[in-house]
Residue, then its C-alpha position, 0 to 999 in steps of 0.5 A: x598740614x597744620x603745622x604748614x599752615x602755622x609756618x605760613x601763617x606765622x612766618x612773615x610775622x617772624x621776619x619782621x623786626x621787633x620794636x626796641x625797647x628804649x632804657x635809661x642806660x644803653x651802651x652800644x647796643x647793636x641795631x642789626x636785629x631791630x633795623x629793617x632795611x630796603x634797597x632803592x635801586x631806582x634812588x628816586x622814592x620819597x619817604x611817603x612812597x618807602x614808608x608803603x615799601x616791603x622792608x626786611x630784617x638784616x638776616x644772620x647780622x649782615x649789615x654790609x651790602x657792598x659796593x653799590x650805587x643804589x639808595x638804601x633805607x633803614x627802619x627801626x621802631x622803638x618804644x618808650x614805656x617809661x613815665x618820662x620822655x627819653x633822650x638817646x642816640x644812634x651812631x652809624x659805625x661807618x660814616x663815609x656817606x655822601x647824603x644821610x636824611x633822617x626822619x623821626x615820626x610819632x604815627x603819622x607825625x614828623x616830629x624831627x628831619x635832619x640832614x648829614x653825610x659828608x657833602x653836608x656837614x659843616x666841621x664849623x657847625x659840627x663837633x667831630x663826636x656828632x659826625x655820624x651821630x643822630x639824637x632823638x627824643x622820645x616821649x613817655x608811653x609813646x612810640x616812634x619810627x626811624x627812617x634813615x635815607x643813606x645815598x651816594x653821589x655816584x657810589x660807595x660802600x653800603x655799611x648799614x651797622x648802627x648802635x644805640x646809645x644813651x647820651x652819657x654812655x655814647x659820651x664816654x665811648x667817643x672819649x675812650x675811642x679818641x684815646x685809642x685813635x691817639x695811641x694808634x696815630x702815635x704809634x704809627x707816626x713814631x714808626x713813620x719818622x724812625x724808618x724815614x731816618x733810616x731811609x735817609x741813612x741807607x737810601x733803600x727804595x725798600x724802605x721808601x715803599x715801606x715809609x709810603x705804605x705807612x703814609x697810606x695806612x695813616x690816610x686811611x686811619x683819617x679817611x674812614x674815621x672821618x678826622x681828615x674830613x672834619x680837621x684837614x680837607x674840611x668841607x672839600x667835596x672833591x677831596x672828600x670823594x677822592x680820598x677813600x679810593x685814593x687811600x687804598x690805592x696808595x696802600x696797594x701800590x706801596x705794599x705791592x712794590x715793597x713786596x717786590x723789592x723785599x722777595x726780589x720777585x724779579x729775580x727769584x719769583x718771575x710769574x709773581x713779579x709779573x702779577x704784582x706788575x699787573x696788579x699795581x697797573x690795575x690800581x692806577x686804572x682804578x685810581x682814574x676810574x674812581x674820578x668817572x661816572x665808573x666808579x663803582x667799577x673802580x671800587x669792585x676792582x680795588x676789592x679784587x686786587x686787595x683780596x689777591x694780597x692773600x696769595x703773598x705770604x705763601x710766595x714768601x713762605x715759598x722762598x723761605x723754604x727755599x733758604x731765602x731767610x730774608x723772606x721770613x720776616x715778610x711772611x709773618x707780617x703779611x700773614x697778619x695783614x692777609x687775615x685783616x684784608x680777608x675779614x674786612x672784605x668778606x665783611x664789606x661783601x656780606x659774608x660775615x656779620x659786621x661787629x664793632x670787634x671787626x672794626x677794631x680788629x681791622x684797625x689794629x691789623x694794619x698797626x701790627x702789620x706795620x710793626x711787624x714790616x719794621x721788625x722784617x725790615x730790621x731782621x733783613x738788614x740783620x741777615x744780610x749783615x751775617x750773610x756778608x760777614x760770613x761771606x767776608x770770613x769765607x772770602x778772607x779764608x779763601x784769600x788766606x788759603x789762596x796766599x798759602x797756595x800761591x806763597x808755597x808755589x813761588x817758594x817752589x818756584x823760587x827753589x826750582x829757579x835757585x836749583x836751575x841756577x845751581x844745576x847743570x843745564x845739560x846733565x841735571x847735575x850740580x853745576x860749579x857754583x852749587x858744588x863750591x857751596x855744598x862742599x864748604x859745608x861739608x867740609x867744614x862739617x868733616x873738620x868740626x866732627x872729625x869725619x873722613x872725606x874724600x874727592x874724586x876728580x873725573x875727566x873724559x878721555x880725548x873728549x875733543x875728538x868726539x867734538x871734532x869728528x862727530x861734532x858738538x851734538x854727539x859731544x853733548x850725548x856723550x857728556x849726558x850719558x856719562x853724567x846719567x850713568x855716574x849719578x846712578x852710583x852716587x849716594x844721597x850724601x855725595x856731591x856729584x857736579x859737573x865743573x867744566x866742559x868734560x870735567x866732573x867732581x864727586x865729594x864723598x863724606x865719610x869715605x877715607x881714601x881706601x873708600x874713595x879708590x874703590x868707588x873710583x875704580x868701580x866708576x872707571x870699569x862702568x865707564x869703560x864698559x858703557x855703550x853710549x847710544x848715538x844717532x846710527x852709531x854706538x860709542x864708548x869712552x873712557x876716564x881718567x880719576x884722581x882721588x884725595x882725602x881731606x887733610x887736617x885743616x885743609x881747605x876745599x881748594x887745596x884738596x881739589x888742587x890735590x885731586x886734580x893733580x892725581x887725576x893729570x897723573x893719570x892723563x900723562x900715564x896713558x889715561x883710563x886709570x885711577x890715581x890717588x894722593x896719600x893722606 
């Protein structure tokens, strides 16, 4: 019971912010645990009315309250225990506020009142360093109360993170900040111009979207660091209010279009492509809403759209796993962007505490992601070139194989054509032309190596009677059957040809006159006993054979003439016989 009583009495005191002790040297001390906040949802309260309202501390370091149209008040109690007056400063880390009113009180006495914010700062009268910086002097051994009133013309992001500085330490910090920003912008412009020249050469829409994305990142840096408002578009309230949503939308649309082109989602991931198209349309809608009284809806939409970027690394990883190597660079780069955006959105929505480290993490996240996307583009070109080279190599190999195949086919066709030109169309054996070509080579070889060679002339007996009595079709059947049966009894080395209508010749390498005579007698017997199948009949035929052996230095023509004479000798002496001339 006593414990509950103590908690009930002491808890309200525990929730009150502590008084901040001012020092000679203060290097960006976070004001989170000292600043109290109050949300005026009516946007109508005065400073006197607010003094009576219950402020609360920013619990767990949460200083961001997301998109809002409310007026936000901050109160800081400070004490100077020193014997000298102290000059000190407060820097608001996030400076995109339309109106910032500041009061400094000593007890109930007003010491200072100041009005700043993007709608009131004149770049001519205020230095860039002092846009979001507020200076105070606290007298020796006294307490002060500092009140901030932060408001928007329509709506904005209520990020209330502030740091407390001594003048010299803040000056050093701001100088380092400027150097860091110069380095960041230098890197961005190097990337921009380098890839712009690649765009001129390749004329690729992927590079167009990447360059537009870099331009959007540069505009974000110029806008959210208030460089643009101070040095470029000056005191133009319309542009100042328009630039924050516009820069986000440029980055969103360019990155979405870049993703669509890079991953070829229209062909490879149709559902993701539909999602990207829808997000682009919503971005355009958000842009128009940002120029109306529905600006807060526009800001909420942009947060949802940007959070959806978390999905795209998974899409890239899926395609990479499926063998689309081009997606690997995108997957790595978009993962960095996804993490950066997710952390920023969680911070802005008040789910994680704000710190200066997270501010710079977001900035460098965009830079690193831009560099990795440039590397991904180079990797993409390299992969495409390798794929093209491999495809070209495969194509060349296929063409070579096809050429070889076609060459073989042509050679075979040529051989077949030549064979057809050298073969008898009816019987399929060699014709007179082929016989003369082949026989000359065999005779030259026989003379050179003293090899015996003989020749048999064959003529079908009374062939004219077959044509006259049965017709030419039956005559063709007789000739074809005659050739088929003779061919069965030829050797591979023999040259068997049809040299006339019913005349055949057989050249026999490595055969003397006796071999040739015996061969002729065997063939004569086969023909004599041959039964020729014809339509509705069986036919028989005989043949006359003339045999001659090649003499020394004898020509083919002379050998043919002697064999022909021997054959006609058989014709004159009863046919169906074999006659030979002596060597």
